[in-house]
C-alpha positions, 0 to 999 in steps of 0.5 A: 271752414273746418279747420278753425273749428278743429283748432278751437276744439284742440285749443280748448282741450289743451286749455283744459289739460293745462287748468287741470294740471295746474289745479293738480299741482296746487293741490299737491302743494297744499297737501304737502304743506298740510302734511308738514304742518300736521307733522309739526303739530304732532311733535308739538303735542308730544312735547306738551304730553310729556310736560303734562306728565311731568307736571302731573308727577310734581302735582302727586309729590306736592299732594303727598308732601301735603299729606305729610306735613299733616301728620304728627311725625312731621310736627315732631321732626320739625320741632326736633330739627328746626327748633331744637325741642325734644320730648320729656322722656328723651335723652340728648346726646351731644358731640364734643 
């Protein structure tokens, strides 16, 4: 009668150890997958941050250009270069 109880106890311990090992393996695999996903997301974040800095720089350049287009200097340069207009007291020299 003693032997079956010992076998059940041993089988119970073996089952417990197998279940614990299985859980450890599953948790390890899940952790590896999450670490890889974290690395991938950090790479995406770095790319997006670089893109954001680039877009901020473009935005700043556009703001500067907008400020310049509101100046009288811009109006004069545009009138001279695109329309061929000159001020009253200016002398025009043309090459032959």
